[in-house]
C-alpha positions as CSV (number, residue, x, y, z in Angstrom):
1,M,15.0,21.2,8.3
2,S,16.0,23.8,5.8
3,V,16.5,24.5,2.2
4,A,19.7,25.6,0.6
5,P,20.8,28.9,2.3
6,S,18.8,31.9,1.4
7,I,20.3,33.6,-1.7
8,E,20.7,37.3,-2.2
9,L,19.8,38.6,-5.7
10,E,23.4,39.3,-6.8
11,K,24.5,35.8,-5.6
12,V,21.5,34.3,-7.5
13,S,22.7,35.9,-10.7
14,A,26.1,34.3,-10.3
15,A,24.5,30.9,-9.6
16,A,22.4,31.2,-12.7
17,S,25.5,31.4,-14.9
18,P,27.4,28.3,-16.0
19,A,30.4,29.4,-14.0
20,G,28.3,29.7,-10.8
21,Q,27.6,26.0,-10.4
22,R,29.4,22.7,-10.7
23,S,29.7,21.2,-14.2
24,S,27.4,18.4,-15.3
25,Q,30.3,16.0,-15.4
26,H,31.3,16.8,-11.8
27,L,27.7,16.3,-10.6
28,A,27.3,13.0,-12.5
29,V,30.2,11.5,-10.6
30,H,28.5,12.1,-7.3
31,V,24.9,11.2,-8.2
32,A,25.0,7.4,-7.7
33,P,26.6,7.3,-4.3
34,A,24.6,10.2,-3.0
35,V,21.2,8.7,-4.1
36,S,22.1,5.3,-2.5
37,D,23.5,6.7,0.7
38,P,21.7,4.9,3.6
39,A,21.6,8.0,5.9
40,R,20.0,10.0,3.1
41,L,17.4,7.3,2.3
42,D,16.6,7.0,6.0
43,A,16.0,10.8,6.1
44,V,13.6,10.4,3.1
45,A,11.7,7.6,4.8
46,R,11.4,9.5,8.1
47,T,9.5,12.2,6.4
48,G,6.6,9.7,6.1
49,L,5.6,11.3,2.8
50,L,6.6,8.6,0.4
51,D,3.5,7.2,-1.4
52,S,1.3,9.6,0.6
53,P,-1.7,11.1,-1.2
54,P,-1.8,14.7,-2.5
55,E,-2.3,17.4,0.1
56,E,-3.5,20.9,-0.5
57,S,-0.8,22.4,1.7
58,F,1.9,21.2,-0.7
59,D,-0.2,21.6,-3.9
60,R,-0.8,25.3,-3.1
61,L,3.0,25.8,-3.2
62,T,3.5,24.2,-6.6
63,R,0.6,26.1,-8.1
64,L,1.9,29.4,-6.7
65,A,5.4,28.6,-8.1
66,A,4.0,28.0,-11.6
67,K,2.0,31.2,-11.5
68,L,4.8,33.5,-10.1
69,I,7.6,32.4,-12.4
70,G,5.5,31.4,-15.4
71,A,6.7,27.8,-15.6
72,P,4.5,25.2,-17.3
73,A,5.3,22.5,-14.6
74,T,6.4,22.6,-11.0
75,F,6.8,19.8,-8.5
76,I,8.1,18.8,-5.1
77,S,10.2,15.7,-5.5
78,L,11.4,13.2,-2.9
79,V,14.3,11.2,-4.3
80,D,14.1,7.6,-3.2
81,E,16.7,5.0,-4.3
82,Q,14.9,3.8,-7.4
83,R,12.5,6.7,-8.2
84,D,11.4,10.2,-7.7
85,F,8.1,10.5,-5.8
86,Y,6.2,13.7,-6.3
87,K,4.5,14.8,-3.2
88,S,3.0,17.6,-5.3
89,C,3.0,18.3,-9.0
90,F,1.4,20.9,-11.2
91,G,1.2,21.0,-14.9
92,F,2.0,17.3,-15.7
93,A,0.0,15.4,-18.2
94,E,-1.6,12.0,-17.5
95,P,-0.6,9.4,-16.5
96,L,2.2,11.1,-14.6
97,A,-0.2,13.6,-13.0
98,T,-1.9,10.7,-11.2
99,K,1.0,8.3,-10.8
100,R,3.3,11.0,-9.3
101,E,6.5,9.1,-9.7
102,I,9.3,8.4,-12.2
103,E,11.8,5.6,-12.0
104,G,15.4,6.0,-13.1
105,R,17.7,9.0,-13.4
106,T,16.1,12.4,-13.4
107,F,17.4,16.0,-13.0
108,C,16.4,15.8,-9.3
109,H,19.3,13.4,-8.8
110,F,21.6,16.1,-10.0
111,A,19.9,18.7,-7.8
112,I,20.5,16.8,-4.6
113,V,24.3,16.8,-5.1
114,S,24.5,20.5,-6.2
115,D,25.9,23.1,-3.9
116,G,22.8,25.3,-4.3
117,P,20.1,25.8,-7.0
118,L,20.6,23.6,-10.1
119,L,19.8,25.8,-13.1
120,I,19.9,24.4,-16.6
121,R,19.1,26.8,-19.4
122,D,19.0,24.1,-22.2
123,T,19.3,20.4,-21.5
124,M,20.1,19.6,-25.1
125,A,23.1,21.9,-25.0
126,D,24.9,19.7,-22.4
127,P,26.2,16.2,-23.3
128,V,25.4,14.8,-19.8
129,F,22.0,16.4,-19.3
130,R,20.7,15.6,-22.8
131,E,21.0,11.9,-21.9
132,V,18.6,12.2,-18.9
133,P,15.6,10.1,-19.8
134,T,13.0,12.8,-19.0
135,V,14.4,15.0,-21.8
136,K,12.8,12.6,-24.2
137,S,9.9,11.2,-22.1
138,L,8.7,14.6,-20.8
139,G,10.3,17.0,-23.2
140,V,12.3,18.8,-20.5
141,R,14.4,21.5,-22.1
142,A,15.0,23.8,-19.0
143,Y,15.2,22.8,-15.3
144,A,15.5,24.7,-12.0
145,G,15.8,22.7,-8.8
146,I,16.2,23.9,-5.2
147,P,17.6,21.1,-3.0
148,L,15.5,20.2,0.1
149,V,17.9,19.7,2.9
150,T,17.2,18.5,6.4
151,D,18.6,20.1,9.6
152,D,21.3,17.4,9.7
153,G,22.4,18.0,6.1
154,Q,20.6,15.3,4.2
155,A,19.2,16.2,0.7
156,I,15.9,14.4,0.5
157,G,14.7,15.9,-2.8
158,S,14.1,19.2,-4.5
159,F,11.5,21.9,-5.3
160,C,11.6,22.0,-9.1
161,A,10.3,23.9,-12.1
162,I,10.7,22.8,-15.7
163,D,10.1,24.3,-19.1
164,F,9.6,22.7,-22.5
165,R,11.8,25.2,-24.2
166,P,15.2,26.7,-23.4
167,R,14.9,29.3,-20.7
168,E,17.1,31.7,-18.9
169,W,16.2,31.4,-15.2
170,T,16.3,34.8,-13.6
171,A,17.4,35.8,-10.2
172,L,13.8,36.5,-9.2
173,D,12.8,33.0,-10.4
174,V,15.3,31.4,-8.2
175,E,14.5,33.6,-5.2
176,I,10.8,32.7,-5.5
177,L,11.5,29.0,-5.8
178,T,13.9,29.2,-2.8
179,E,11.3,30.8,-0.6
180,L,8.6,28.3,-1.6
181,A,11.0,25.5,-1.1
182,A,11.6,26.8,2.5
183,S,7.8,26.8,3.0
184,A,7.7,23.1,1.8
185,M,10.5,22.2,4.3
186,R,8.6,23.9,7.1
187,E,5.6,21.9,6.2
188,I,7.6,18.7,6.2
189,K,9.2,19.6,9.5
190,L,5.7,20.3,11.0
191,R,4.6,16.8,9.8
192,G,7.5,15.2,11.5
193,A,6.8,17.0,14.7
194,L,3.2,15.9,14.6
195,T,4.1,12.3,13.9
196,E,6.5,12.3,16.8
197,A,3.9,13.9,19.1
198,E,1.4,11.2,18.0
199,K,4.0,8.5,18.7
200,Q,4.7,9.9,22.2
201,T,1.0,10.1,22.9
202,R,0.6,6.5,21.9
203,M,3.4,5.5,24.1
204,A,2.0,7.4,27.0
205,R,-1.4,5.7,26.6
206,E,0.2,2.3,26.4
207,A,2.2,3.1,29.6
208,T,-1.0,4.2,31.3
209,R,-2.8,1.0,30.2
210,S,0.2,-1.1,31.3
211,R,0.1,0.5,34.8
212,E,-3.6,-0.1,35.0
213,E,-3.1,-3.7,34.1
214,V,-0.4,-4.1,36.8
215,L,-2.7,-2.5,39.4
216,A,-5.5,-4.9,38.3
217,V,-3.1,-7.9,38.7
218,V,-1.9,-6.7,42.0
219,A,-5.4,-6.1,43.3
220,H,-6.6,-9.5,42.3
221,D,-3.6,-11.8,42.6
222,L,-2.1,-10.4,45.8
223,R,-5.3,-9.8,47.6
224,T,-6.4,-13.4,47.4
225,P,-3.3,-15.0,49.0
226,L,-3.1,-12.2,51.5
227,N,-6.6,-12.8,52.7
228,F,-5.9,-16.5,52.9
229,F,-2.7,-15.8,54.8
230,R,-4.6,-13.5,57.3
231,M,-7.2,-16.1,57.9
232,G,-4.5,-18.8,58.4
233,V,-2.7,-16.7,60.9
234,Q,-5.9,-16.2,62.9
235,L,-6.7,-19.9,62.9
236,T,-3.2,-21.1,63.9
237,A,-3.0,-18.4,66.6
238,A,-6.2,-19.8,68.2
239,D,-4.8,-23.4,68.4
240,P,-1.1,-23.6,67.3
241,A,-0.8,-27.3,68.3
242,A,-3.8,-28.6,66.3
243,P,-2.7,-31.3,63.8
244,E,-4.8,-29.8,60.9
245,N,-2.7,-26.6,61.2
246,K,0.3,-28.4,59.5
247,E,-1.5,-28.5,56.2
248,L,-2.7,-25.0,56.7
249,L,0.8,-23.7,57.3
250,E,2.0,-25.5,54.1
251,R,-0.7,-23.8,52.1
252,M,0.3,-20.5,53.7
253,E,3.9,-21.1,52.6
254,R,2.7,-21.7,49.1
255,S,0.7,-18.5,49.2
256,V,3.9,-16.6,50.2
257,D,5.8,-18.2,47.4
258,L,3.1,-17.2,44.9
259,M,3.2,-13.6,46.1
260,S,6.9,-13.5,46.0
261,R,7.0,-14.8,42.4
262,L,4.4,-12.3,41.3
263,I,6.2,-9.4,42.9
264,E,9.5,-10.5,41.1
265,D,7.6,-10.7,37.8
266,L,6.1,-7.2,38.2
267,L,9.5,-5.7,39.1
268,E,11.0,-7.4,36.1
269,V,8.3,-6.0,33.8
270,A,8.9,-2.5,35.3
271,K,12.7,-2.9,34.6
272,I,12.1,-4.0,31.0
273,E,9.7,-1.1,30.3
274,A,12.1,1.4,31.8
275,G,15.0,0.0,29.7
276,G,16.7,-0.9,32.9
277,V,17.7,-4.5,31.9
278,K,21.5,-4.5,31.8
279,L,23.0,-7.7,30.6
280,R,26.3,-9.0,31.9
281,T,27.1,-11.5,29.2
282,R,30.1,-13.9,29.2
283,P,30.9,-17.2,27.4
284,L,28.9,-20.1,29.1
285,Q,28.8,-23.8,28.3
286,P,25.3,-25.0,27.3
287,A,25.7,-28.1,29.5
288,T,26.5,-25.9,32.5
289,L,23.3,-23.9,32.0
290,L,21.2,-27.1,31.6
291,D,22.8,-28.8,34.7
292,D,22.2,-25.7,36.9
293,A,18.6,-25.4,35.6
294,L,18.1,-29.0,36.5
295,A,19.4,-28.5,40.0
296,I,17.3,-25.5,40.6
297,L,14.0,-26.7,39.1
298,S,13.9,-30.4,39.9
299,P,12.4,-29.9,43.4
300,L,9.6,-27.8,41.8
301,A,8.9,-30.5,39.2
302,E,9.0,-33.3,41.9
303,R,6.3,-31.4,44.0
304,H,4.1,-31.7,40.9
305,S,5.0,-35.4,40.4
306,V,6.8,-34.4,37.1
307,R,10.2,-35.7,36.2
308,L,12.7,-33.2,34.8
309,S,15.5,-34.3,32.5
310,V,18.2,-32.6,30.4
311,H,20.1,-33.5,27.3
312,A,22.8,-31.6,25.4
313,D,24.4,-32.5,22.1
314,S,28.1,-33.3,22.5
315,D,30.8,-30.7,21.5
316,L,28.4,-27.7,21.7
317,P,30.2,-24.3,21.5
318,A,29.9,-21.8,24.3
319,V,27.1,-19.2,24.1
320,R,27.3,-15.6,25.1
321,A,24.7,-15.0,27.8
322,D,23.9,-13.4,31.1
323,Y,23.9,-16.3,33.4
324,E,21.2,-15.1,35.8
325,R,18.9,-13.9,33.1
326,I,19.0,-17.1,31.1
327,L,18.4,-19.2,34.2
328,R,15.3,-17.0,34.7
329,V,14.2,-17.9,31.1
330,F,14.7,-21.6,31.9
331,T,12.7,-21.1,35.1
332,N,9.8,-19.4,33.4
333,L,9.6,-21.9,30.6
334,V,10.0,-25.0,32.9
335,V,7.4,-23.7,35.4
336,N,5.0,-23.2,32.5
337,A,5.7,-26.7,31.2
338,V,5.3,-28.4,34.6
339,K,2.1,-26.5,35.2
340,F,0.5,-28.0,32.1
341,S,2.0,-31.5,32.4
342,P,0.1,-34.5,33.7
343,A,1.0,-36.2,36.9
344,N,3.9,-38.7,36.4
345,G,4.8,-36.9,33.2
346,E,8.2,-35.6,32.0
347,V,9.6,-32.3,31.0
348,C,12.8,-32.4,29.0
349,V,15.2,-29.5,28.5
350,T,17.6,-29.8,25.6
351,A,20.4,-27.9,23.8
352,A,21.4,-28.5,20.2
353,R,23.3,-26.8,17.4
354,H,21.1,-24.7,15.1
355,G,23.2,-23.4,12.2
356,E,26.7,-22.2,12.5
357,T,26.2,-19.3,15.0
358,I,23.2,-20.4,17.1
359,V,22.6,-22.9,19.9
360,R,18.9,-23.7,20.4
361,F,17.5,-24.6,23.8
362,S,14.2,-26.4,24.1
363,V,11.7,-27.1,26.9
364,I,9.5,-30.1,25.9
365,D,6.4,-31.3,27.6
366,R,3.8,-34.0,26.9
367,G,0.8,-32.0,28.1
368,A,-2.5,-31.1,26.4
369,G,-0.9,-28.8,23.8
370,I,-1.9,-25.3,22.8
371,R,-4.8,-24.3,20.5
372,P,-3.5,-22.8,17.2
373,E,-5.5,-19.6,17.8
374,D,-3.8,-19.1,21.2
375,V,-0.2,-19.5,20.0
376,E,0.2,-15.9,18.7
377,R,-0.8,-14.5,22.1
378,L,1.3,-16.7,24.3
379,F,4.0,-14.2,24.8
380,D,1.7,-11.2,25.5
381,R,1.9,-9.7,28.9
382,F,-1.0,-10.6,31.3
383,W,-2.5,-13.0,28.8
384,Q,-3.5,-16.6,29.7
385,A,-5.5,-19.1,27.6
386,D,-7.7,-19.7,30.6
387,A,-8.7,-16.4,32.2
388,A,-9.9,-18.3,35.3
389,D,-6.5,-19.9,35.8
390,R,-4.9,-17.9,38.6
391,R,-1.7,-20.0,39.0
392,G,0.2,-17.0,37.6
393,A,-0.2,-13.5,36.3
394,G,0.5,-14.3,32.6
395,L,4.0,-12.6,32.8
396,G,6.4,-15.5,32.7
397,L,6.5,-16.0,28.9
398,A,6.5,-12.3,28.2
399,I,9.5,-11.8,30.5
400,A,11.3,-14.8,28.8
401,K,10.7,-13.3,25.4
402,S,12.2,-9.9,26.5
403,M,15.2,-11.6,28.0
404,V,16.0,-13.7,24.9
405,T,15.4,-10.7,22.6
406,A,17.8,-8.6,24.7
407,H,20.4,-11.3,24.0
408,G,19.9,-11.0,20.3
409,G,18.0,-14.3,20.1
410,Q,14.6,-15.5,19.2
411,I,12.0,-17.4,21.2
412,G,9.0,-19.5,19.9
413,V,6.8,-22.5,20.3
414,T,5.5,-25.5,18.4
415,S,2.6,-27.4,19.7
416,T,0.2,-30.2,18.9
417,L,-3.1,-30.6,20.7
418,G,-3.1,-33.8,22.8
419,K,0.6,-34.4,22.3
420,G,2.4,-31.5,24.1
421,S,4.4,-28.4,23.3
422,T,8.0,-27.4,22.7
423,F,9.2,-23.9,23.7
424,Y,12.5,-23.0,22.3
425,F,14.9,-20.1,22.3
426,D,18.2,-19.3,20.5
427,L,21.4,-17.8,21.9
428,P,24.4,-16.7,19.8
429,V,27.6,-18.6,19.9
430,A,30.3,-16.8,21.9
């Protein structure tokens, strides 16, 4: 970040004259679009200084400015869309000294569209400047503002001095304000670097915690079926023809399936965290997705004595989706619904129009339902309502949410205790 380029004394003298800066009429034309420019407003917001409390590092600069140039009031202004926020101000009376913001047009709006320092000898002598509200509300008769400009050229505010009587701003006045404005921008840049460093530290801690969670899941959820598998191999090896070994082999097969699903889930989480999920979207008919999900998941439902059915509204438009990823979403939601459905129960998968641009898919069960206090955490990684339930690692719903979000859709749940739950997700119309 930087201020307007450093100014040599002879150049400052030129800028201080009426011929050395743009006319008030020229500046007024550019004020409104510049103030409302989204890129500029984003740069202001990214400073993190809006509505922040006073800080000595900035207050020291405004006090020093007032002392060195003999101005009654100096301030550091951040120009938001509807107001000026004063990160620091010196010499203002109450309530402005405490409020530290002014709504509406100010001289700082003109400063951010000036080519360099904006120097006004007498506000009342100019037909545009005399109409600025602070001429009457604060009694501003002279103004000097140094634009505060980021490294990518966005004017976020100004370092300003005002006087309550007409004043000729000298070359030395402007040089002092320019150097102090540069110090203010260095402080803002330092704050930005510290904020980014804190963000990166947080992300690193979260990544470390995530890896620890994965290791804990692997240690617990893979060790148990592996131990059972080892024991089963030893027993069947001792007497391969024993009738009771048929059930043992079936349990071993289920253990292998469990480990395979867990490994797939862990790999999926790793891809998501690394930003490695690449969608291959194309137009797909909702009925096709439902029919394929039914074909894939019916055997699983039957093993749990649960009937799986599908229903799609007629004349549904195609959705834009990654076929494999969305089938994975169906799998995770249906597996979850079957797990909590009673024997001889039913899970229904539906598709219906939801507004003009959305198709909503739902997975409906008639299970025990979800406690209201658990609903908010359902899509958290590694979370399960019953910590003792080891039928999964608590990753299925989190993965489903990530996949739906990557498609630009939303996922959610409604549930009533004792009556069942409806998990739904939306996909955009192709």
